[in-house]
VOGU-3710 file (C-alpha; in Angstrom, 3 decimals, decimal comma):
1> mtntadsarh> -17,645/18,959/-3,503  -17,082/15,635/-5,236  -15,898/15,841/-8,834  -17,557/13,215/-11,045  -14,284/12,382/-12,768  -12,550/12,008/-9,414  -15,255/9,732/-8,032  -14,858/7,469/-11,065  -11,082/7,317/-10,714  -9,931/4,317/-8,681
11> tvvvgagtag> -6,681/4,488/-6,727  -5,272/1,518/-4,841  -3,069/2,534/-1,908  -0,848/-0,311/-0,699  -0,064/-0,003/3,009  -2,114/1,660/5,769  0,912/3,061/7,582  1,975/6,638/8,215  2,189/7,811/4,594  -0,438/5,514/3,084
21> sivagrlaea> -3,123/6,545/5,552  -2,562/10,200/4,696  -2,669/9,516/0,952  -5,870/7,475/1,263  -7,571/10,035/3,483  -6,645/12,998/1,329  -7,800/11,267/-1,877  -11,085/10,242/-0,271  -11,610/13,799/0,942  -11,223/14,944/-2,678
31> ghhvtlveag> -13,830/12,464/-3,862  -11,629/9,739/-5,310  -12,593/6,069/-5,215  -9,942/4,592/-2,889  -9,090/1,037/-1,906  -6,622/0,802/0,984  -4,851/-2,562/0,989  -3,208/-3,640/4,257  -1,437/-6,936/4,926  -2,216/-6,682/8,626
41> gedtnpaiph> -5,449/-6,534/10,555  -7,528/-4,161/12,631  -5,798/-1,893/15,161  -7,673/-3,381/18,118  -4,767/-4,781/20,146  -5,239/-3,177/23,595  -1,505/-2,411/23,801  -1,585/-0,082/20,772  -3,064/3,010/22,484  -0,613/2,836/25,396
51> lsrlgelwhs> 2,947/3,923/24,566  4,226/2,296/27,742  3,181/-1,112/26,327  4,938/-0,860/22,960  7,272/-3,748/23,828  4,254/-6,068/23,918  3,705/-5,422/20,206  7,119/-6,708/19,130  6,949/-10,326/17,917  3,128/-10,051/17,934
61> tedwdyftvp> 0,711/-10,565/15,041  0,988/-6,795/14,472  4,728/-7,106/13,786  6,249/-8,294/10,494  9,060/-9,530/12,767  11,888/-9,031/10,300  15,546/-9,785/11,057  18,710/-8,623/9,358  21,299/-10,952/7,922  24,378/-11,375/10,158
71> qehasgrvih> 26,265/-8,097/10,087  29,780/-8,522/8,725  31,179/-5,440/10,463  29,458/-6,100/13,804  30,761/-9,577/14,666  27,838/-11,296/12,936  25,168/-9,490/14,963  21,579/-10,243/13,811  19,142/-7,411/14,568  15,389/-7,639/15,024
81> wprgrvlggs> 13,505/-5,091/12,911  9,920/-4,715/14,194  7,664/-3,314/11,457  3,955/-2,641/11,725  1,591/-5,118/10,090  -1,669/-3,491/11,161  -3,889/-0,538/10,316  -1,621/2,356/11,273  1,557/0,536/10,256  4,683/1,149/12,293
91> halnaaiwvr> 3,056/4,246/13,791  0,938/1,747/15,760  4,090/0,091/17,176  6,566/2,920/17,653  7,255/5,376/20,481  5,141/8,065/18,722  7,996/10,602/18,869  7,502/13,512/16,448  10,746/14,865/14,969  10,681/16,940/11,798
101> gnpldyddwa> 14,409/16,554/11,206  17,094/19,158/10,675  16,483/21,865/8,045  19,871/21,025/6,510  18,643/17,469/5,840  16,098/18,697/3,330  18,445/21,214/1,768  20,755/18,242/1,163  17,897/16,450/-0,610  17,386/19,420/-2,910
111> aagcegwawr> 21,119/19,712/-3,588  21,154/16,016/-4,567  18,625/16,598/-7,344  15,333/16,548/-5,439  13,996/19,949/-6,407  10,947/20,934/-4,378  12,127/19,127/-1,245  14,295/21,829/0,381  13,463/23,007/3,891  11,580/26,028/2,562
121> dvapvfeale> 9,371/23,588/0,605  8,669/21,048/3,345  8,387/23,330/6,405  4,853/24,483/5,451  3,841/20,834/4,995  4,935/19,974/8,528  3,016/22,997/9,769  -0,134/21,775/7,975  0,164/18,296/9,513  0,436/19,354/13,138
131> aydgptaddd> -1,925/20,253/15,924  0,907/21,167/18,282  0,292/21,786/21,965  3,513/22,455/23,821  6,342/24,881/24,506  7,918/26,767/21,630  11,282/28,369/21,040  11,687/32,107/21,507  12,080/32,466/17,738  10,444/29,850/15,544
141> aaaprgtdgp> 10,173/32,016/12,430  12,265/29,529/10,429  10,017/26,642/11,451  6,610/27,782/12,713  4,499/25,166/14,454  1,075/24,135/13,195  -1,823/24,244/15,633  -4,855/23,027/13,673  -3,632/20,072/11,600  -4,978/16,513/11,862
151> vpvvggyrls> -2,053/15,042/13,857  -2,014/15,880/17,586  1,535/16,579/18,784  1,928/17,068/22,529  4,814/18,494/24,520  5,015/19,923/28,014  3,271/16,969/29,682  4,229/16,007/33,242  7,522/14,135/33,255  8,027/10,994/35,295
161> pifdsiiaaa> 10,465/11,852/38,127  13,648/10,313/36,752  13,493/12,353/33,552  13,991/15,609/35,449  17,249/14,118/36,712  18,202/12,913/33,229  17,780/16,479/31,940  19,991/17,704/34,790  22,553/14,996/33,981  22,715/16,150/30,371
171> eavgvpfnad> 23,219/19,733/31,498  25,959/18,510/33,862  27,946/17,158/30,887  27,456/20,322/28,829  24,207/19,725/26,944  21,788/22,668/27,306  18,003/22,379/27,508  16,079/23,034/24,277  12,389/23,864/24,686  11,437/22,879/21,118
181> ynsgaqegis> 13,745/20,823/18,914  11,211/21,116/16,066  11,517/24,893/15,797  14,583/24,745/13,567  17,419/24,458/16,117  17,780/20,825/17,236  20,800/20,849/19,527  20,261/20,182/23,237  18,186/17,950/25,497  14,421/18,179/25,158
191> qeqltvadgr> 11,175/16,677/26,265  9,957/14,417/23,481  6,918/15,562/21,516  4,430/12,724/21,092  1,477/12,021/18,798  -1,047/11,420/21,550  -4,446/12,747/22,568  -5,753/12,312/26,105  -2,678/10,211/26,831  -3,400/7,691/24,047
201> rvttymayak> -1,559/7,048/20,798  -2,955/8,660/17,649  -1,746/7,247/14,323  -2,201/8,888/10,948  -4,633/6,073/10,149  -6,811/7,294/13,022  -6,348/10,965/12,095  -6,619/10,843/8,288  -8,099/7,588/7,011  -10,519/6,255/9,623
211> pwvdrgaiev> -12,987/9,178/9,397  -13,396/8,415/5,688  -13,461/4,659/6,275  -16,326/5,191/8,717  -18,205/7,191/6,066  -17,743/4,445/3,504  -15,480/6,576/1,306  -12,470/4,236/1,628  -12,690/0,502/1,067  -10,217/-1,226/3,393
221> rtgavverlv> -8,880/-4,682/2,599  -7,098/-6,114/5,635  -5,110/-9,335/5,595  -4,303/-8,681/1,936  -0,669/-9,225/0,909  0,211/-7,728/-2,474  2,055/-10,344/-4,487  2,894/-8,130/-7,447  1,754/-5,250/-9,592  -0,252/-6,040/-12,717
231> ltdgrvtgvq> 1,430/-4,532/-15,783  -0,136/-4,131/-19,218  1,891/-2,590/-22,064  4,236/-0,758/-19,701  1,512/0,506/-17,403  0,438/-0,685/-13,961  -3,275/-1,484/-14,056  -3,756/-2,999/-10,617  -2,376/-5,288/-7,931  -2,478/-9,050/-7,542
241> lhagpnaeve> -2,950/-10,392/-4,030  -1,200/-13,408/-2,593  -3,139/-16,615/-3,137  -3,552/-19,011/-0,250  -4,406/-18,951/3,450  -4,576/-15,574/5,129  -2,199/-14,650/7,887  -3,721/-14,750/11,348  -4,354/-11,036/11,797  -7,064/-9,245/13,733
251> gvspeeptad> -10,399/-9,134/11,925  -9,488/-11,595/9,152  -10,384/-15,280/9,059  -7,569/-17,658/8,041  -10,299/-20,012/6,799  -11,394/-17,568/4,089  -8,415/-17,238/1,733  -8,271/-14,523/-0,917  -7,754/-17,296/-3,481  -7,101/-21,017/-3,428
261> lgsageviea> -3,487/-22,048/-2,968  -1,944/-22,729/-6,361  -4,339/-20,467/-8,240  -3,746/-16,933/-9,405  -4,389/-14,394/-6,683  -7,219/-11,899/-6,799  -6,580/-8,859/-8,979  -7,764/-5,425/-7,875  -7,844/-3,152/-10,912  -6,898/0,490/-10,555
271> devvlcagal> -6,297/3,640/-12,533  -3,228/4,185/-10,366  -1,390/2,290/-7,648  0,420/4,096/-4,834  2,966/1,995/-2,961  3,142/3,038/0,694  4,385/-0,287/2,031  7,492/1,198/3,638  11,216/1,017/3,035  11,311/-2,770/3,468
281> dspkilmrsg> 8,252/-3,813/1,469  7,795/-1,269/-1,329  11,054/-2,336/-3,045  10,110/-6,004/-2,623  6,767/-5,453/-4,377  8,507/-3,630/-7,219  11,083/-6,399/-7,611  8,462/-9,157/-7,522  6,753/-7,245/-10,337  9,878/-7,272/-12,498
291> igpaehlrev> 10,888/-3,697/-11,669  14,396/-3,563/-10,261  17,991/-4,655/-10,897  17,625/-6,979/-13,894  20,531/-9,285/-13,106  19,344/-9,903/-9,547  15,758/-10,481/-10,671  16,856/-13,172/-13,122  18,892/-14,836/-10,359  15,721/-15,353/-8,305
301> giepvvdlpg> 13,472/-16,412/-11,176  11,783/-13,121/-12,058  11,659/-11,857/-15,637  12,729/-8,186/-15,661  10,240/-5,693/-17,059  12,028/-2,463/-16,155  15,728/-2,478/-15,269  15,974/-0,123/-12,284  19,251/-0,909/-10,504  18,465/1,348/-7,519
311> vgenlhdhll> 15,485/-0,656/-6,257  16,450/-2,161/-2,902  19,739/-0,251/-2,718  20,635/2,659/-0,406  19,200/0,905/2,668  20,190/2,699/5,843  18,987/3,032/9,412  19,693/4,845/12,656  21,484/2,852/15,368  21,209/2,559/19,155
321> vpviaeatar> 23,548/1,199/21,841  22,246/1,107/25,433  23,766/2,425/28,626  21,743/0,744/31,392  22,100/1,693/35,059  20,472/0,399/38,220  18,946/2,954/40,577  20,224/1,807/43,981  19,081/4,788/46,076  15,502/5,348/44,893
331> tiehpedeia> 12,666/3,432/43,326  11,911/4,468/39,763  8,233/5,255/40,024  5,786/4,709/37,183  2,697/6,847/37,808  -0,603/5,427/36,626  -0,870/8,236/34,084  2,710/7,819/32,822  2,487/8,873/29,186  5,421/6,809/27,895
341> vtqthlfwks> 8,528/4,954/29,016  10,687/7,336/26,976  10,109/11,056/27,549  13,396/12,847/26,807  16,065/12,762/24,133  18,940/14,940/23,046  20,626/16,017/19,822  24,390/16,507/19,895  27,433/16,638/17,626  29,880/13,777/18,034
351> senqdrpdtq> 32,730/16,061/16,954  33,318/19,736/16,315  33,516/19,276/12,543  29,820/18,320/12,231  27,533/20,924/10,649  24,528/19,547/12,578  23,910/17,020/15,357  24,719/13,477/14,274  23,691/11,723/17,504  20,278/11,443/19,159
361> plhfcvpmyd> 20,309/9,492/22,414  16,887/8,795/23,882  16,118/7,880/27,452  13,903/5,254/29,080  12,686/4,914/32,662  12,946/1,121/32,272  15,895/-1,170/31,473  15,958/-1,982/27,748  17,629/-5,373/28,065  17,918/-7,444/24,911
371> dqmegpanaf> 17,475/-11,222/24,823  21,115/-11,800/25,841  21,051/-9,338/28,763  19,820/-9,662/32,308  19,791/-7,351/35,294  17,689/-5,651/37,968  14,236/-4,271/37,198  14,765/-0,961/39,020  16,953/0,451/36,269  16,874/3,017/33,470
381> tlhtglvrpy> 18,364/3,264/29,981  20,277/6,036/28,256  20,056/4,696/24,693  22,946/6,305/22,843  22,177/6,873/19,183  23,604/7,565/15,722  21,337/9,502/13,326  23,645/10,440/10,435  24,981/7,070/9,237  27,343/6,783/6,281
391> srgritltgp> 26,983/3,008/5,880  24,651/1,770/3,155  23,168/-1,654/2,533  20,547/-3,342/0,389  17,492/-5,557/0,246  17,572/-8,605/-2,014  15,069/-11,358/-2,744  15,575/-15,102/-2,437  12,731/-16,069/-4,755  9,818/-14,729/-6,819
401> sstdpanydp> 7,029/-15,087/-4,221  5,924/-13,027/-1,237  6,437/-16,198/0,806  10,144/-16,273/-0,075  12,083/-14,431/2,644  14,094/-11,370/1,731  17,630/-10,571/2,831  17,879/-7,314/4,787  21,458/-6,097/5,011  21,981/-2,563/6,359
411> nifsdprdre> 25,741/-3,220/6,323  26,157/-1,388/9,623  29,611/-0,093/10,586  30,883/-0,729/7,041  31,865/2,936/7,139  34,102/3,385/10,214  32,849/6,935/10,744  29,595/5,482/12,079  31,369/3,524/14,790  33,330/6,588/15,910
421> alraslrqgr> 30,227/8,788/16,132  28,386/6,114/18,103  31,427/5,685/20,356  31,255/9,394/21,221  27,558/9,031/22,025  28,230/5,948/24,159  30,859/7,806/26,168  28,500/10,737/26,658  25,786/8,395/27,944  28,160/6,788/30,428
431> amaassplae> 29,253/10,235/31,628  25,615/11,218/32,175  24,956/8,083/34,230  28,011/8,890/36,365  27,076/12,560/36,862  25,766/13,882/40,167  22,044/14,149/39,277  21,912/10,400/38,576  24,844/8,927/40,522  24,125/10,782/43,761
441> ewgareiypg> 20,361/11,369/43,663  19,456/7,941/42,289  22,518/5,900/43,206  23,019/5,039/39,536  25,260/1,992/39,064  26,203/1,136/35,494  25,119/-2,389/34,490  25,867/-2,122/30,758  28,391/-1,676/29,261  29,743/-2,274/32,776
451> pdvvteaded> 32,986/-1,395/34,569  35,024/-3,934/32,584  34,516/-1,941/29,366  37,513/0,391/29,434  39,505/0,365/26,194  38,427/1,142/22,625  38,591/-2,577/21,897  36,224/-3,179/24,818  33,882/-0,507/23,472  33,979/-2,030/19,986
461> aymdravtty> 33,120/-5,470/21,339  30,231/-4,062/23,370  28,869/-2,064/20,439  29,009/-5,153/18,222  27,054/-7,314/20,685  24,556/-4,634/21,804  23,904/-2,437/18,748  20,281/-2,392/17,690  17,907/-0,580/15,384  16,337/2,808/15,983
471> hhqvgtcrmg> 13,457/1,451/13,820  14,070/3,979/11,032  14,903/2,121/7,808  14,764/4,324/4,693  16,065/4,933/1,203  15,385/1,783/-0,847  13,363/3,483/-3,620  15,118/6,799/-3,447  14,071/9,816/-5,434  16,527/11,667/-7,642
481> tdqmavvdpa> 17,630/12,310/-11,202  20,635/9,976/-11,554  20,701/6,408/-12,842  20,300/4,875/-9,362  17,161/6,911/-8,629  13,894/4,965/-8,527  11,261/7,719/-8,434  10,918/11,200/-9,911  11,144/13,876/-7,177  8,511/16,019/-8,901
491> tlrvrgvdgv> 5,820/13,316/-9,004  7,086/10,287/-7,021  6,278/8,200/-10,105  8,447/5,139/-10,641  10,873/5,690/-13,498  10,232/3,709/-16,664  6,666/2,620/-15,925  3,319/4,408/-15,821  0,561/4,097/-13,265  2,560/3,585/-10,074
501> rvvdasvmpf> 4,130/5,875/-7,487  6,026/5,263/-4,265  5,074/7,493/-1,338  6,832/6,449/1,873  10,195/6,502/3,678  11,821/4,464/0,917  12,014/7,578/-1,298  14,342/9,436/1,094  17,735/9,920/-0,573  19,344/10,444/2,855
511> itngntnaps> 17,884/9,695/6,260  16,701/12,640/8,324  18,060/13,687/11,715  15,741/12,055/14,198  12,760/9,730/14,266  11,412/9,242/10,748  7,665/9,108/11,418  7,083/12,850/10,965  9,135/12,986/7,720  7,161/9,976/6,459
521> amigekgarm> 3,942/11,859/7,197  5,313/14,883/5,338  6,112/12,637/2,353  2,556/11,286/2,504  1,063/14,776/2,475  3,331/15,991/-0,337  2,581/12,830/-2,304  -1,161/13,376/-1,853  -0,803/16,934/-3,129  1,029/15,631/-6,195
531> llge> -1,730/13,093/-6,858  -4,363/15,812/-6,506  -2,452/18,357/-8,576  -2,340/20,825/-5,697
//
């Protein structure tokens, strides 16, 4: 039943991605007046539903198309960071892999001052999110699976032929099969669990927000870039949109600008603003609003309102380095109903002194060549991966406007432990490609790194030229209780200012073990419960 006070309360949610869609949907369900502001357009690109076509979405109008600054510790490597600019956010562009993370990840959050975020606190939230249909572990008491939540999570689908051999190759190098990596014990090779229904991608926008949009309970503003927050006497009272021509996004006319260029942008007033713009854009909006490291803000022409030195800091990401092999003995078949081009991954410890897996290679039935690579089409990729990075970077602005580019510096390999863990994963991937199930059954011939990569120096050079993102940037508005914390763990309110919260991957103090979409959804659900006082 709609509460009159709730229906009069207006909340602006900035960003229709994984967390923002959940927040908007849950508030609308409770009777709140909700405006969902999205810089991108409608999710009508025909590639979005099909996971096998995700590469078509990179560099498209649905992609923010960000790039890092040259990486000092990776021979100047510049890395493309695709980020979703569309209803559904990055969940509309990603591989739709559902990984809760390791229970120890969340216990670490709690130990770092984030009370209420331990595994015992978040496990029931994951359960509430899921409609899981797939195999389970023999004992999932520590992490029971949800079966009637809004997000469909599918496992146990028919694997494309090469993935059976990839599982056998992992077992050949000592990695056991794990039926359900989301049941509490991650270690082993597993079939990926995907957010699909009837073989088609389902985003949290589709699952949570769109039903209420269709009923008229959520007002959606697409093609609307938030320039800054509107502050009055220390309180956020709304958002100001960018003035000028609209970006060319689906469903929005570039000829109908939100405001004339040179004028003040449109202001949308609100009782509360919830930033769900993601780990790259939420800190930028705060900084453009005068909330952030005061010295840096003055350097780029912004008058500080609240000195929060942690805004934009603590940037970190998972990393991938490919092992690509040609199949010389068999054709890699792609059935018409192939659910995705990546269907298996594994979690493994790079060394015996790890208390949990720190690597997560994932596997593709296609060659994942970058722009500087070339090779045969009948090839597959064992993407070796680091998921517990120690390196930390930052986001900084170059000017006061949303049209001024930001500097994204994850500072990869600045901590040498990351390189060594990724080296162990790279060697494991090469050993898998050379094992009998792939070398003999498929005639696997390593293309990259290639037979000339032999020494540690060779490996370092290859990692520097081939390292890429796992698409999991987090941490830039982290929650906590110390001076570098940006939001309060109990409420997700921004410290030092009223009327604004951050609810997305930027609040993570440490990145989780595995793909970050499911943890972002959990943050969205917990944030919605905080907003609703549940």
